[in-house]
PASEBA-1860 file (N, C-alpha, C; in nm, 3 decimals):
! residues 79
1> XXXXXXXX> 2.261/-2.255/-6.148/2.352/-2.172/-6.072/2.347/-2.214/-5.926 ~ 2.463/-2.234/-5.870/2.462/-2.267/-5.727/2.466/-2.138/-5.646 ~ 2.453/-2.150/-5.516/2.442/-2.032/-5.430/2.574/-1.954/-5.422 ~ 2.688/-2.023/-5.436/2.816/-1.951/-5.431/2.830/-1.856/-5.551 ~ 2.792/-1.901/-5.666/2.799/-1.817/-5.785/2.702/-1.700/-5.774 ~ 2.583/-1.725/-5.724/2.485/-1.619/-5.707/2.535/-1.516/-5.606 ~ 2.592/-1.561/-5.495/2.646/-1.468/-5.395/2.760/-1.385/-5.454 ~ 2.844/-1.447/-5.534/2.955/-1.376/-5.597/2.904/-1.268/-5.693
9> XXXXXXXX> 2.803/-1.300/-5.770/2.745/-1.202/-5.861/2.680/-1.085/-5.787 ~ 2.613/-1.114/-5.678/2.550/-1.008/-5.599/2.656/-0.915/-5.540 ~ 2.762/-0.973/-5.484/2.870/-0.892/-5.427/2.939/-0.811/-5.537 ~ 2.964/-0.870/-5.650/3.027/-0.800/-5.762/2.940/-0.682/-5.809 ~ 2.812/-0.704/-5.818/2.719/-0.598/-5.857/2.720/-0.484/-5.754 ~ 2.722/-0.519/-5.627/2.724/-0.418/-5.520/2.853/-0.335/-5.526 ~ 2.966/-0.400/-5.551/3.095/-0.329/-5.561/3.094/-0.235/-5.680 ~ 3.043/-0.279/-5.791/3.036/-0.195/-5.911/2.948/-0.073/-5.886
17> XXXXXXXX> 2.836/-0.091/-5.819/2.747/0.021/-5.790/2.816/0.121/-5.698 ~ 2.887/0.073/-5.595/2.957/0.163/-5.503/3.066/0.241/-5.576 ~ 3.140/0.175/-5.662/3.245/0.242/-5.738/3.186/0.350/-5.829 ~ 3.077/0.320/-5.895/3.012/0.418/-5.982/2.966/0.539/-5.902 ~ 2.910/0.515/-5.784/2.865/0.627/-5.700/2.982/0.716/-5.661 ~ 3.093/0.655/-5.617/3.209/0.735/-5.577/3.270/0.810/-5.695 ~ 3.272/0.751/-5.811/3.325/0.819/-5.930/3.238/0.939/-5.965 ~ 3.107/0.922/-5.959/3.016/1.034/-5.989/3.036/1.149/-5.890
25> XXXXXXXX> 3.052/1.115/-5.762/3.075/1.219/-5.661/3.206/1.290/-5.687 ~ 3.311/1.215/-5.719/3.442/1.275/-5.746/3.436/1.367/-5.867 ~ 3.367/1.326/-5.972/3.356/1.409/-6.092/3.279/1.536/-6.061 ~ 3.171/1.525/-5.985/3.091/1.642/-5.949/3.173/1.740/-5.866 ~ 3.248/1.690/-5.768/3.331/1.778/-5.686/3.441/1.842/-5.768 ~ 3.497/1.768/-5.860/3.604/1.821/-5.944/3.551/1.931/-6.035 ~ 3.432/1.910/-6.089/3.376/2.005/-6.185/3.324/2.131/-6.116 ~ 3.251/2.115/-6.008/3.184/2.229/-5.946/3.250/2.274/-5.817
33> XXXXXXXX> 3.352/2.205/-5.770/3.415/2.240/-5.643/3.323/2.200/-5.528 ~ 3.365/2.228/-5.411/3.283/2.195/-5.296/3.310/2.292/-5.183 ~ 3.231/2.283/-5.082/3.249/2.375/-4.970/3.380/2.349/-4.899 ~ 3.427/2.225/-4.898/3.555/2.194/-4.834/3.669/2.266/-4.905 ~ 3.664/2.270/-5.037/3.766/2.341/-5.114/3.768/2.489/-5.077 ~ 3.652/2.548/-5.066/3.642/2.690/-5.032/3.692/2.715/-4.890 ~ 3.655/2.629/-4.799/3.699/2.646/-4.659/3.850/2.633/-4.647 ~ 3.908/2.536/-4.715/4.053/2.519/-4.708/4.126/2.638/-4.768
41> XXXXXXXX> 4.076/2.688/-4.880/4.139/2.805/-4.941/4.127/2.926/-4.849 ~ 4.011/2.946/-4.791/3.989/3.059/-4.702/4.077/3.054/-4.578 ~ 4.095/2.936/-4.523/4.176/2.925/-4.402/4.325/2.941/-4.431 ~ 4.372/2.894/-4.543/4.514/2.909/-4.575/4.546/3.047/-4.630 ~ 4.447/3.115/-4.684/4.468/3.248/-4.742/4.521/3.345/-4.637 ~ 4.477/3.331/-4.514/4.518/3.421/-4.406/4.666/3.407/-4.372 ~ 4.726/3.294/-4.402/4.867/3.271/-4.369/4.963/3.313/-4.480 ~ 4.912/3.360/-4.591/4.996/3.397/-4.704/5.045/3.542/-4.691
49> XXXXXXXX> 5.166/3.567/-4.744/5.213/3.705/-4.745/5.147/3.780/-4.861 ~ 5.180/3.906/-4.874/5.112/3.993/-4.972/5.129/3.943/-5.116 ~ 5.251/3.903/-5.154/5.275/3.856/-5.291/5.201/3.726/-5.319 ~ 5.203/3.636/-5.223/5.135/3.507/-5.243/4.984/3.526/-5.248 ~ 4.932/3.621/-5.172/4.788/3.649/-5.179/4.750/3.700/-5.317 ~ 4.832/3.789/-5.371/4.805/3.844/-5.503/4.808/3.733/-5.608 ~ 4.907/3.643/-5.598/4.915/3.531/-5.692/4.795/3.438/-5.678 ~ 4.753/3.412/-5.555/4.637/3.325/-5.534/4.511/3.388/-5.593
57> XXXXXXXX> 4.495/3.517/-5.575/4.378/3.586/-5.633/4.378/3.576/-5.785 ~ 4.496/3.591/-5.846/4.504/3.582/-5.992/4.469/3.443/-6.041 ~ 4.515/3.341/-5.969/4.484/3.203/-6.008/4.334/3.178/-5.998 ~ 4.272/3.224/-5.889/4.128/3.204/-5.872/4.051/3.276/-5.982 ~ 4.091/3.398/-6.014/4.023/3.472/-6.120/4.040/3.405/-6.255 ~ 4.160/3.351/-6.282/4.185/3.283/-6.408/4.098/3.158/-6.419 ~ 4.088/3.081/-6.309/4.003/2.962/-6.312/3.856/2.999/-6.326 ~ 3.816/3.110/-6.264/3.677/3.154/-6.275/3.645/3.193/-6.419
65> XXXXXXXX> 3.740/3.257/-6.487/3.719/3.293/-6.627/3.705/3.170/-6.714 ~ 3.788/3.067/-6.688/3.776/2.943/-6.766/3.641/2.879/-6.743 ~ 3.594/2.880/-6.617/3.466/2.819/-6.587/3.354/2.894/-6.657 ~ 3.363/3.027/-6.660/3.262/3.107/-6.728/3.261/3.075/-6.878 ~ 3.379/3.061/-6.937/3.387/3.028/-7.079/3.328/2.889/-7.106 ~ 3.354/2.793/-7.014/3.298/2.660/-7.030/3.146/2.664/-7.026 ~ 3.094/2.740/-6.932/2.949/2.747/-6.919/2.886/2.813/-7.041 ~ 2.954/2.910/-7.100/2.901/2.976/-7.218/2.904/2.885/-7.340
73> XXXXXXX> 3.011/2.806/-7.354/3.025/2.722/-7.473/2.971/2.581/-7.455 ~ 2.943/2.542/-7.329/2.895/2.406/-7.300/2.998/2.301/-7.340 ~ 3.125/2.339/-7.349/3.230/2.248/-7.392/3.349/2.267/-7.299 ~ 3.404/2.159/-7.240/3.519/2.175/-7.150/3.640/2.234/-7.218 ~ 3.709/2.320/-7.148/3.830/2.382/-7.199/3.950/2.312/-7.137 ~ 4.043/2.268/-7.220/4.162/2.198/-7.171/4.259/2.298/-7.110 ~ 4.332/2.254/-7.004/4.433/2.340/-6.940/4.557/2.352/-7.024
END
């Protein structure tokens, strides 16, 4: 193996590791949410009118119920 091939393999391995790390982070944030999601919802909630607030609360409660069901069954529920 010459040095160019070795350098290419090292760079390829590094790129694959970085991609795997970012995918794991994205999956974790998607599954469990994050503080940024909560902050964005909280800040936009104040600008909603009464009907939109009620709808937003219902959506949050519906998603919370699905999450509770997932945790009880240990099996993802499809939307």
